[in-house]
VOGU-3710 file (C-alpha; in Angstrom, 3 decimals, decimal comma):
1> mraaalypaa> -0,195/-0,062/-0,034  1,327/3,306/-0,771  1,049/4,998/2,682  3,416/2,005/3,884  6,588/4,269/3,136  5,282/6,751/5,442  4,425/4,642/8,648  7,871/4,173/9,520  8,597/7,781/9,738  5,790/8,154/12,064
11> galllttlsa> 6,776/5,392/14,212  10,371/6,837/14,679  9,004/9,885/16,192  10,292/11,469/18,712  7,215/11,284/21,348  8,386/12,735/24,675  6,519/11,242/27,451  3,122/13,455/27,970  2,771/15,606/30,710  -0,579/17,073/32,414
21> apaggapsdv> -2,663/17,819/35,178  -3,836/14,961/37,198  -7,384/14,287/36,528  -8,208/11,365/38,587  -7,934/8,541/35,972  -10,980/6,022/35,721  -14,768/7,564/35,997  -15,667/7,717/39,480  -18,359/6,059/41,203  -19,737/9,128/42,075
31> agsgvalaaa> -20,301/9,992/38,431  -21,843/6,713/37,981  -24,442/7,082/40,633  -24,865/10,651/38,820  -25,673/9,088/35,729  -28,170/6,842/37,359  -30,244/9,463/39,015  -30,153/11,666/36,066  -31,431/8,786/33,981  -33,968/7,987/36,438
41> raaqegivfg> -35,268/11,509/36,343  -34,895/11,696/32,488  -37,130/8,472/32,015  -39,861/10,258/34,229  -40,008/13,259/32,294  -39,293/12,103/28,901  -39,194/14,764/25,998  -41,538/16,782/25,111  -41,221/16,723/21,130  -42,876/20,121/19,246
51> kcsgtpeaps> -42,173/22,443/16,681  -38,394/23,046/15,818  -37,674/26,478/16,928  -35,078/28,203/14,815  -35,032/25,590/12,010  -37,637/27,128/9,639  -36,241/24,624/6,903  -37,038/21,538/8,661  -39,758/19,480/6,995  -42,808/18,536/8,213
61> gvqcgtvtvp> -42,496/15,393/10,462  -39,547/16,495/12,026  -39,853/17,380/15,847  -37,345/18,836/18,607  -37,390/19,002/22,212  -34,768/19,053/25,052  -33,459/16,706/27,590  -31,957/18,021/30,929  -28,213/16,427/32,212  -25,977/17,537/34,927
71> ldyaqpngrq> -23,311/19,526/33,982  -21,170/17,737/36,387  -22,330/14,140/37,177  -20,518/13,989/40,331  -22,963/16,696/41,345  -26,428/15,652/39,788  -28,612/17,639/41,685  -26,258/20,941/40,921  -26,221/22,880/37,523  -28,358/21,565/34,667
81> iqltvsrvra> -28,246/21,937/31,212  -30,438/21,226/28,249  -29,380/19,551/24,875  -31,832/19,895/21,924  -32,948/16,612/20,481  -34,782/16,084/16,956  -36,817/13,176/15,769  -38,564/11,666/13,012  -41,146/8,825/13,920  -40,667/5,598/12,253
91> tqrdprnakr> -42,938/5,479/9,191  -43,803/2,017/9,789  -44,373/1,703/5,687  -42,210/-0,638/3,676  -40,671/1,349/1,047  -40,859/-1,675/-1,390  -44,220/-2,594/-0,529  -46,751/0,293/0,704  -49,293/-1,954/1,969  -46,987/-3,688/4,526
101> rvprqgalvf> -46,693/-2,633/7,835  -43,245/-2,749/9,508  -42,822/-3,166/13,193  -41,179/-0,117/15,055  -38,031/-1,169/16,542  -37,616/1,780/18,763  -35,081/4,816/18,334  -31,951/4,877/16,429  -29,779/7,840/17,820  -27,244/9,145/15,545
111> npggpgasgl> -24,216/11,488/16,312  -21,882/12,612/13,208  -18,605/13,069/15,069  -16,506/16,155/15,489  -16,144/16,750/18,661  -18,474/19,804/17,836  -20,702/18,349/14,909  -24,513/18,993/15,460  -26,823/15,538/14,854  -30,046/17,674/14,414
121> pfpmagtlpa> -30,308/17,067/10,687  -30,175/13,410/10,886  -33,635/12,923/10,841  -34,225/14,226/7,576  -32,024/11,154/6,249  -34,957/9,076/6,196  -36,018/10,539/3,106  -33,046/9,397/1,073  -33,339/5,905/-0,407  -30,677/4,417/1,414
131> wkrvgaaydl> -32,144/5,105/4,699  -35,842/4,605/3,988  -36,035/0,982/5,155  -34,274/2,031/8,342  -36,529/4,977/8,890  -39,388/2,592/8,302  -38,422/0,749/11,639  -36,695/3,322/13,660  -37,538/6,566/14,938  -34,515/8,644/13,602
141> vgyeprgvgr> -33,102/10,631/16,449  -30,512/13,268/16,294  -29,090/15,946/19,006  -26,761/18,596/19,454  -24,166/17,099/22,018  -23,202/19,457/25,133  -21,619/22,645/24,179  -22,970/22,518/20,423  -25,421/24,945/18,977  -28,338/25,577/21,621
151> sapltcqepr> -26,954/22,759/24,070  -25,369/24,955/26,758  -23,329/26,757/23,845  -19,212/27,078/24,201  -17,500/29,483/22,719  -13,717/30,854/23,192  -13,626/34,018/21,004  -15,895/36,507/19,179  -16,855/34,755/15,948  -15,722/38,093/14,007
161> hfvkapspsp> -12,204/37,363/14,737  -12,377/33,522/14,621  -12,587/33,621/10,507  -9,279/35,144/9,202  -9,038/35,239/5,522  -6,913/35,711/3,405  -4,273/33,580/5,158  -1,206/31,674/4,607  -0,683/27,737/4,856  2,930/27,189/4,842
171> thpsesykqe> 4,091/23,446/4,699  7,324/24,009/6,309  6,760/27,177/8,234  9,830/29,469/9,554  10,332/29,793/13,440  8,746/33,448/13,364  5,468/32,108/11,796  5,571/29,020/14,567  5,962/31,652/17,313  3,123/33,702/15,603
181> riaqakayar> 0,787/30,556/15,979  2,167/29,877/19,458  0,881/32,914/20,431  -2,520/32,667/18,633  -2,919/28,977/20,655  -2,213/30,768/23,854  -4,755/33,232/23,352  -7,263/30,948/22,235  -6,900/28,281/25,357  -6,928/31,599/27,533
191> gcaeraggal> -10,467/32,719/25,789  -11,930/29,220/26,634  -10,943/29,543/30,046  -12,202/33,055/30,711  -15,502/32,469/28,696  -16,396/29,019/30,190  -14,911/29,440/33,510  -15,192/26,329/35,912  -17,663/24,863/33,482  -14,788/24,208/30,883
201> rhytslnnar> -13,801/20,979/32,513  -16,986/19,181/31,984  -17,014/19,315/28,095  -15,478/15,656/27,673  -16,002/12,549/25,867  -16,741/10,704/28,996  -19,596/13,223/29,892  -21,002/12,914/26,305  -21,110/9,110/27,045  -22,801/9,705/30,175
211> dldvlraalg> -25,270/12,226/28,267  -26,212/9,535/25,587  -27,443/7,398/28,627  -29,536/9,975/29,818  -31,027/10,485/26,592  -31,712/6,975/25,836  -33,626/7,156/29,244  -35,636/10,025/28,091  -36,490/8,380/24,831  -38,170/5,499/26,945
221> eeqltfmgas> -35,709/2,958/25,717  -34,524/0,248/27,829  -31,601/-0,261/25,551  -29,660/2,026/23,075  -29,549/1,760/19,391  -26,805/3,977/18,235  -25,122/4,971/15,091  -21,833/7,148/15,683  -19,626/8,269/12,938  -16,002/9,438/13,343
231> ygtyfgalya> -15,667/10,792/16,706  -18,980/9,287/17,556  -17,286/6,155/17,267  -15,144/6,940/19,974  -17,858/8,050/22,689  -19,858/5,435/21,611  -17,109/2,994/22,528  -16,940/4,737/25,674  -20,443/4,082/26,370  -20,282/0,324/25,494
241> tlfpghvrrm> -17,427/0,147/28,126  -19,462/2,026/30,785  -22,979/0,639/30,147  -22,354/-2,620/27,996  -25,860/-3,811/29,198  -27,470/-0,659/27,962  -26,697/-1,732/24,549  -28,907/-2,918/21,848  -27,252/-2,422/18,744  -24,265/-0,014/17,806
251> vfdaavnpdp> -22,763/1,075/14,592  -19,378/2,483/14,573  -18,847/4,105/11,226  -15,262/5,743/10,364  -14,196/3,856/13,705  -11,542/6,251/15,863  -8,291/4,588/17,385  -9,837/4,279/21,055  -6,637/3,253/22,382  -5,777/5,526/25,180
261> aqvwyrnnla> -1,996/5,984/24,151  -3,434/7,191/21,055  -6,278/9,679/22,399  -5,712/12,658/20,997  -2,264/13,568/20,293  -0,852/10,502/18,508  -4,216/10,056/16,418  -3,608/13,492/15,056  -0,238/12,669/14,377  -1,350/9,528/12,255
271> qsvafesrwt> -4,183/11,516/10,510  -1,372/13,802/9,228  0,477/11,122/7,902  -2,678/9,290/6,388  -3,879/12,514/4,419  -0,692/12,560/2,599  -1,856/9,018/1,006  -5,274/10,681/0,322  -3,739/13,854/-1,330  -2,080/11,295/-3,548
281> dfrewvarhd> -5,186/9,386/-4,483  -6,786/12,654/-5,357  -3,881/13,705/-7,656  -3,734/10,385/-9,388  -7,419/10,615/-10,116  -6,846/14,222/-11,527  -3,688/12,853/-13,567  -5,982/10,254/-15,233  -8,610/12,831/-16,324  -5,658/15,174/-17,781
291> dvyelgdtpq> -7,821/15,474/-20,952  -10,608/17,030/-18,554  -8,906/19,206/-16,233  -5,188/20,004/-17,950  -3,635/20,173/-14,611  -0,880/17,352/-15,400  -0,982/13,660/-16,607  0,876/12,635/-13,553  0,859/13,230/-9,742  3,893/15,171/-9,577
301> rvlrsyerar> 2,481/17,546/-12,204  -0,737/18,030/-10,624  1,035/19,126/-7,599  3,181/21,586/-9,377  -0,246/23,063/-10,966  -1,835/23,324/-7,158  1,765/24,639/-5,843  1,535/27,494/-8,754  -2,006/28,419/-7,493  -0,864/28,826/-4,190
311> arlaaepagg> 1,908/30,870/-5,280  -0,280/33,204/-7,106  -2,956/33,200/-4,295  -0,157/34,280/-1,637  0,603/37,395/-4,036  -2,887/38,132/-4,503  -5,828/36,391/-3,140  -8,807/35,431/-5,359  -12,128/37,693/-4,712  -9,805/39,127/-1,827
321> tvgpgqlqga> -10,438/36,482/0,466  -9,093/33,331/-0,957  -4,962/32,854/-0,193  -3,110/29,869/0,404  -4,809/28,809/3,758  -8,438/28,875/2,037  -6,962/26,926/-0,759  -5,559/24,000/1,547  -8,949/24,050/3,324  -10,880/23,569/0,429
331> flqagyyddh> -8,659/20,811/-1,000  -8,417/19,097/2,379  -12,251/18,137/2,061  -11,022/16,152/-0,839  -8,936/13,902/1,385  -12,322/13,368/3,455  -14,814/12,723/0,423  -14,123/11,465/-3,227  -17,449/13,170/-4,137  -15,516/16,554/-3,767
341> wpsrahalsa> -13,010/15,509/-6,328  -14,448/16,793/-9,194  -15,746/20,432/-7,855  -11,943/20,847/-6,616  -10,445/19,859/-9,886  -12,650/22,098/-11,753  -12,022/25,048/-9,411  -8,233/24,721/-9,427  -8,437/24,152/-13,410  -10,498/27,061/-13,902
351> ylngdpkplv> -8,451/29,289/-11,915  -5,544/28,280/-13,514  -7,309/29,490/-16,851  -8,078/32,742/-15,389  -11,640/32,424/-13,914  -11,260/32,371/-10,141  -15,078/32,053/-9,601  -15,649/28,342/-8,987  -12,433/28,734/-6,454  -13,770/31,480/-4,436
361> alaapvreaa> -17,335/29,849/-4,420  -15,586/26,752/-2,839  -12,925/28,314/-0,506  -14,000/31,874/0,750  -15,290/32,114/4,295  -19,082/32,300/4,782  -19,160/35,199/7,245  -22,637/34,319/8,334  -21,584/31,023/9,355  -18,851/32,337/11,572
371> aaaenssavy> -20,610/31,873/14,730  -21,349/28,170/13,952  -17,888/27,455/12,850  -16,164/29,174/16,188  -18,858/27,208/18,358  -17,816/24,010/16,688  -14,307/24,688/16,957  -14,401/25,695/20,665  -16,268/22,398/21,630  -13,756/20,524/19,476
381> tavecndapw> -10,773/22,271/21,499  -12,607/21,736/24,656  -13,251/18,094/24,243  -9,855/16,881/22,801  -7,851/19,109/25,295  -9,721/17,826/28,434  -9,715/14,348/27,371  -6,309/13,500/27,815  -2,775/14,437/28,193  -1,007/16,596/25,675
391> ptdfrvwdqd> 2,647/17,681/25,332  3,059/20,776/26,984  6,638/21,638/25,191  6,386/22,986/22,098  9,466/21,256/21,301  7,931/17,997/21,271  5,209/19,271/18,634  8,016/20,665/16,465  10,355/17,718/16,592  7,468/15,225/15,675
401> ntriarvapf> 5,762/17,240/13,316  8,733/18,187/11,280  9,732/14,405/11,042  6,355/13,996/9,662  6,206/17,026/7,373  9,191/15,980/5,501  7,304/12,972/4,091  3,768/14,295/4,655  3,559/17,985/4,231  0,113/18,546/3,042
411> etwdnvwanl> -1,797/18,568/6,375  0,894/18,053/8,898  1,457/21,972/10,172  -2,293/22,864/9,772  -3,107/19,914/11,948  -0,711/21,174/14,420  -2,597/24,566/14,599  -5,671/23,255/14,986  -4,851/21,298/18,090  -1,849/23,289/19,556
421> pcaywqaprq> -4,153/25,167/22,112  -4,366/21,774/23,969  -0,666/22,633/24,765  -1,321/25,577/26,742  -4,769/24,334/28,266  -6,055/25,922/31,652  -8,472/22,812/32,552  -7,381/19,788/34,213  -6,644/16,907/31,733  -8,128/13,442/32,062
431> qpldvrtgpg> -6,937/9,718/31,838  -8,563/8,331/28,859  -10,744/5,392/29,684  -9,612/1,871/28,793  -11,939/0,733/26,052  -12,628/-2,830/26,535  -15,384/-5,363/26,739  -14,944/-9,028/27,676  -16,832/-11,976/25,926  -20,633/-11,598/26,487
441> elpptlilaa> -20,663/-8,499/28,168  -21,765/-6,458/25,116  -24,227/-7,556/22,342  -22,652/-7,974/18,940  -21,511/-4,648/17,272  -20,876/-3,564/13,545  -17,747/-1,496/12,817  -17,402/0,043/9,150  -14,094/1,506/7,926  -12,830/2,460/4,335
451> erdaaapyeg> -9,386/1,204/4,125  -7,724/4,043/2,931  -9,622/6,795/5,210  -7,324/9,321/6,580  -9,273/11,037/8,957  -10,099/7,832/10,608  -6,985/5,377/9,756  -7,978/1,976/9,251  -5,875/0,661/12,218  -8,576/2,389/14,491
461> alemqrrlsg> -10,985/0,204/13,118  -8,855/-2,786/13,689  -8,012/-1,503/17,256  -11,585/-0,893/17,908  -12,161/-4,622/17,069  -9,728/-5,928/19,193  -11,328/-4,013/22,039  -14,901/-4,799/21,624  -15,330/-8,402/22,007  -17,757/-10,061/19,339
471> svlvterdag> -17,591/-6,870/17,138  -17,712/-7,577/13,422  -15,580/-5,488/10,922  -16,949/-4,570/7,453  -14,074/-2,977/5,263  -14,707/-0,958/2,026  -11,435/-1,936/0,121  -9,365/0,399/-1,619  -11,614/3,460/-0,721  -11,057/6,269/1,491
481> thgiaggpnr> -14,196/7,975/2,189  -14,766/9,277/5,731  -17,937/7,585/6,680  -19,356/4,989/4,384  -22,752/4,087/5,782  -25,848/5,427/3,460  -23,640/6,025/0,645  -23,360/4,720/-2,801  -21,936/1,295/-1,987  -24,952/-1,175/-1,542
491> cvnghveayl> -22,598/-4,099/-0,251  -21,982/-1,691/2,814  -25,572/-0,477/2,960  -26,807/-3,979/2,911  -24,597/-5,064/6,027  -25,884/-2,024/7,782  -29,617/-2,790/7,177  -29,377/-6,541/7,623  -27,807/-5,561/11,278  -30,160/-2,743/12,422
501> legrlparra> -33,198/-4,434/10,935  -32,476/-8,242/11,709  -29,696/-8,104/14,154  -27,801/-10,123/11,326  -24,278/-9,869/11,022  -21,366/-11,648/8,798  -18,328/-13,269/9,874  -15,792/-11,631/12,142  -14,748/-9,702/9,112  -16,054/-8,989/5,813
511> acaarpeptp> -15,214/-6,978/2,782  -16,921/-4,601/0,207  -15,296/-3,440/-3,040  -14,795/0,106/-3,545  -17,439/2,308/-4,767  -16,952/3,539/-8,415  -14,572/6,647/-8,787  -16,128/10,206/-9,081  -17,202/10,879/-12,940  -14,801/14,086/-13,925
521> adhpareaar> -16,773/17,276/-14,473  -16,361/19,066/-17,623  -13,291/21,299/-18,274  -14,011/24,935/-17,691  -12,458/26,143/-20,971  -14,645/23,861/-22,839  -17,764/24,958/-20,738  -16,858/28,627/-21,490  -16,788/27,780/-25,450  -20,104/26,186/-25,257
531> aks> -21,677/28,958/-23,555  -20,383/31,693/-26,377  -21,479/29,249/-28,923
//
């Protein structure tokens, strides 16, 4: 596999012992009893569902409500916060036979990951063909985890200061640029502490797992049916470890490595290595379609076209707001999702041919979305920084990532800047829970993974399966889209439906062929010529 040459470099990194403030290690019995008390209250109160306020675009059938959880489970009668929940009732109609009534199987709760992402839109998935059979049998339930959106929202700085554009994105930053980013990271960490105060320490993955059990109870479910994607697989695995008897069925899509030694610093190092391979995948695809995009007929020539655009944007930002940083952010999405490949290649080709509009449309910051973006960033930072020890000496970050950037320059340093506030975090750090279940403790669970996923490298899925006894791993071979349930791969969707609808799983491991490659968009010059004719 092409990534193989990169992993030895990552394995040889100088990983100095991480230092952090003590956090008390494993979850306390006090917190456990707090969960039981909060869940009992939630079961009695339930959720009053009604119109979704503030979301006028919500289609008919989607309802919203709130569930109350303690900010601190060690003090379950102390400060309470409310989490916003959305739901669409099971249709109980077979999409293949409208006359056939489908038995309701309860609620399917979904989390899209992050940390910091909202699951409120999930119930609308029931209108999509790939989800209709599941939506017939289950209430589809999404929610905003603590800190996200309207759920006790967390913020670390004024949104108007959060989006900075145009911005640089050096693959090999200078010492002066590093010092500038260190100052920004310290200011951001300080802003989180000042704005959240003593509540900051309670935004953690363990509390997300505890909140999930309270939500289960509020929905009237004796056992939880859950699907988590990306980061949602991590706190889903924490839930399975803490509350194995409360699990009915669980799907882990794009599984994150739950090894406590990897959470979160080393997981981010692994991501940076893996994104280089996905960046190569994208450039190989563009090169195969050089007749369409004219960006180069080899990955190296495509890279030179990209670097030419970076240099031009550094000298004169497109639309006044798209510089190298915005270009890199737009093309990072191609590392997550194959279906972004045509739009990125088209935009790059158009820009180099004198038309910046497609690139500006893709990469320019949306000022109206600044508050939501800052909120998401604040929750991401708080959860990851609180969850585990991080190096507190920048020299460790510098040495590790300088080594990685020699072989994987595409995402490495931008990944550092996204996480560097954790080096200067002012709240206590936790020791990650040892995710693990023994034989018979947990019902069989389903793990999904794309073999070349960069955001959740494949080793994480293998580690998740090793730790959750009785789990089954379904792999999409030679594919790299981040999150594969409900997509175009019928084999994957068949396994998901068989499990959720019938509890049926394949042998311990199963494989699906890769989805078809995306179809290239037309070349911008030819489009312009047709428009003039």
